[in-house]
N, C-alpha and C positions, 0 to 999 in steps of 0.2 A: 456535539454535531454527531451524527453517525457516521460510520465509515462506509467508504465509498465500495458498491460491488466492481470487484476487478474482472476484468474481461480478458480472456484469453483465445487467440484463431490458432491453432495449432495445424491447420489447415489439411491436406490429404495424406492421412497415413496409414500404414497397413492394420489393419482389425485387430489383430492381439495388441499390436503397439497400443493400438487407442484403448482398450480394455484395461491394460496394464497405467496407462495414464490415469484414467478415472479413480484403479484403485490408489495410485501413489496420492492422488489430490486427497481421498477420501483420509488419507491415513494422516497425511501433515496435517489437515484441517483439524482431525480429533486431536493429533495431538497438540493444538493451536500454535502451530507453525506458520500456517497460510491465513487470508482474511477468505471471506465469502467469497464464491468463484463461480463465474459461468462460462465456460469454456465451449465454443464451437470447434466442431471437427468434422472430416470428411473419410468418405472410406474410398478404396478401390473395389473393384467388383467382390461383392463377400456376403459371407450369410452370416447372421448371430444369432443363437440359439439362447433362451432364457438360461439363469443361473441352475435350475432342477429339472430341465427338460433331458431327457433320452434322444443323444444324436440322430439315430438311426428313425427312431419314430418321425422325427420332427422334419428331415432334411433326405434328400435322395443324394447321399455320400457319393457314390460312384460318378453320379452326374455332374456335381460339384467338383470331384476331383480332375475328372477329365477337361472340365471347361476349363481350369485353370482359378476356379472360384475359390477365394480363401474362407477356410470354414474357423469361426471363433464363439468364445462363450462367456457372455456377459457377466457381470458382478450383480448384475440385478435381473429379476424375474421375469415373468410373461413368457410369450411366444416367440417364436423362429421370425427374424425379418430378413428380407434381400435389401443390401445395401449396395448401392450405384455410387459413383463421383458426382451425379447431380442432387443427390438427397444429402439434405442436412442435419447434421447431428447438433445436440448440445447435452451438457450436461450443469448443473445447478447443484453446487456443493455449497452448504451454507449451515446455520447454527439450527441446530432441530426447532428450537419454540420460534425463531424469526416467521415460519407461515403458519405456524401450529403444530401442538405436539402429537397430534396424529395424522397418520399417512393420508386419511379423505379430506382432513383439510388442507393438508398440504398440497394433494392431489388438486383441489379446488382452487385453490392461492393460483398455483402455476399454471393449471391450464385454463383461468379466466384471462392471464396476464398474456398469454401465449394467442388465444385466441382473439384477444384486442390487438394483439400484434400484426396479426394475419387481415386482421380489418381495417388496421392503418393502408392496407396495401390494395385494397376494396375487394378481399375475400369476405363474405358473409359468415364468418367461424363464429362455433360457439362450443364452450365446452361441452363434453357428454362425460356425466360422471361413469366410471371412477377413473380410466385410464387414455380417453379419447378425443381428439376435436376435430368435430363436423363441421361439413357442408350439406347442407339438405339432406341430411342424414346418412351419408358416405363420408367414412373417416380419412383425413387428410394428414394426422398426426396422432401416435401411439406415446406412450408415456409408459413409464414403470420407476417405482425407486423403493427406497428403504434405510431405516433408520440406523446409521452404527454409532453407539454411544450418543454423544452429543451433536451428531454430524447428521443432516441430511440429505441424500444425495437422489436426484431426481434426474431422470435422463429423457430427452424424446428426441424424433425424427420426423422432420415436417417433409411428405413428400411434394419433391417438386415436378420433376420427369421423371415416375416410373418408368421401368419395363415391365408392364405386366405378365408380358410372354416369359420372362425371366421371373417371376416369382412363382409363375406356374411351372415352370418347367423342374427349378430345385426345390422348393417347398414341397413339404406333404401337407395340402391345406384340406379342410373339411370342409369340400365343396359340393354340393348337390351334382350327383350324375347324371342327372338329366339335363342339364348345360354343361354349355361348354367354359371351361375353367376361366379364359379370358373375359366373356360375357359378366361371369358370376363375379369375375375381380371388378371390372368395371362397374355392376351396381353397389358394390360395397365400397369402392374406394376413389378417392378425387386426387388429384395433382393440384397443383398450383399453377404450372403451364395449361392444363388445360381449362379449369375456370378464367384465369387471367384472359389468355389467347395469346400469352407470350411469355418469354421463358427470363422472369427479374435475375439481376445480378445477385449471386450470393448474398455481397454485403448489403442489397438492399433490405433481405428479410433477416439477416443479422440484426443492422441497427434497430428495425421495429421490436426485434423480441428485446433486445437490450434496453431500449427506453420502456417497455410494458415492465421487464421484470423491476426494473430500476425503482420504477416507479409505486410497483405494488409492494416494494420492500421500503419504500421510503428513502430511498438511498440515490446518492448520484452514481454512476460510474467511472470508471476509469481503466484505459488499456493498458495492459501488460503483456509482457515478454515472460517465459518459463524460465524459473531459476534453475540452476544448473543442481540443486538440490532436488527439485521436483523430476529434471531429467534422468538423475541419477538413479532416482528408485525406482522410476517407471522402468530403463532398463533393466536395473537388477530382476525387480519382478516380472519383466516379460522374458529374460533368460532362465529363472528359477520355475516358473508358474505359469503364468497367464498364456506364453507364448509355447506352452509343451503341448506334442500331442494329447497327453495321458491327461490334459487338464480339460482340452476342449473334447475329446470323446467320453470324459465322463467316468463311470463305474463300468468296466468289462465285463457288462452282463453275461452270468453265464448261461447255458442252453437251457432250454426248458425242461430236459430231461434230467437235468440237475437241481431245478430252483421250482420254488412254491411261488404260483404269482396271483395278484387279486387285482381288483380295480374297482374304484368307487369314483363315477364323474370325473373329473380330469386325471385324479390320481393314481397311479401304479404303485404295486409292493412289489417287490422281488426279494425272495426271502431262501438262504439258502442255510442248510442245516449242518450241524457238527455231525459226523456219523454215529451211530448209538441208539438206544432206546430213549433217551431222553428228551430229544427233540427240540437240544438246544440251538440258539442261531449264530450262524458261524458268522455271516454278512446279510445285512438288509440296506436295500437301497429303494428310497423313496423319489417319484420322476413325478413331474406334469406340466402343464402349463399354468403354475401359479407362483406368487411371491409370497415369501415371509423375512418380516422384519424383528429380531437383527437378526443378520446374514449369514450366524454360523448354527442356526437356530436347527437346519436340516442335519447336518452335518455333525452337530452334539447330540442329536437324537439319535440316530442311526448309530452311533457310538455308544450310548448309553443303554441301547438295547441287545447288544453283541452279546451273547453269554445266557443269556435269559432263555427257560423255556419260551416256547414259541405261542402257546397257550394264553400264557399271560401279555405279550407283547401288545396287545391292542389297548387293553386295560391300563398297561404302564404307560404307553404313549399319552393318553390322555390324563393320567396323573403330571405327568411331567412338563407339559404345553399349559397345564391349567396354571402350574405353579409360577410361571414365567411369565414377564409381560412382553407378550409378542402381538404381532399384527399380522393377519395375512389374506391376501387378496386372493381370488380365484379357486378359493378351496377353502375349507376350516379344518380343524384338529379332529373333530368327529371324521370328515372325510378320509384322514390320513391313517386313522384308527380303523375305521370299515375298512380300508385296503388293505391294511394289515391282516385284519380279521379271517377276513375272506380267501386270503392268501393260506391262512394258517388253516383252513378245512379245506382249503383246494388239493391239499396232497401233493407229492414232488411228480413232477413231468408233466403235468396236468394243468390246464387252465381251469379256473373257475367260471361257473355259467352265466355271470355278468360279464367276463372280458371278451 
């Protein structure tokens, strides 16, 4: 008999605490200390950016801080999202091979189950590859995930009663200038309340998602509370990493006067050289709206490129990434290499033509 899917509900907690809890569950699952787990959680007003995003490029930081909007950085990739108490978020932390050994297979399995859960509520939802659930072409749920060893982490957010005005106010959205922000958002996004004509109890949505995911996994489900070990590890990581301003802000990108900058698609490469004629890399930062699995891929790549001649960095990037078993969504290793190459020929203190 298969082991039951463990269900947690950690209610509304600060954004950075929620990020730390996701990381804690992932580490403990990878170590074999907890069972496959589905966690429901909620946020106060907050903005969450993707693991590899540049904070200033994705968010109106000053507006957020003036309005008391908490800023946090997810452990998963993808784009920035505005969270409010009405939105329902979930983490699925399970064995890597449970729903397929590749991210696109996992995304489809999880997405189809969540779409079926929304259909239970009377919402004509369907999964749209690779990270969204839609109703009549409008997004109602965004998802992202990654593999960490033998563990799959997949996250999603159901837009229950989203404040579109706050989304347009706090996020730097790629919207058409000829349209109003709110109109464009309404064309792209749908909410549970809007489609149903009522605001369902969060527990109703949770129960539907729990049932459909358990069914997709061939499991029963059982409600549990957080363990002491889970709480203590999350608190430790909140204190030492995910709750820190330095983690949320990410790399403190140097000014353009000191940095070579290149862009290819959604990938930005920032390169600072060691003074001297050798043109050796002192620091390199790769940012953008993409996700990579395993999660350490980009930090490890940045570390591997430091100290090498900048003219060889692009070629070396392809060599490093091609030698590893990785999965990327939203970009490719060629995009990373191209952004680095464009930065290398762009020169210090000026942007390349493609930026």
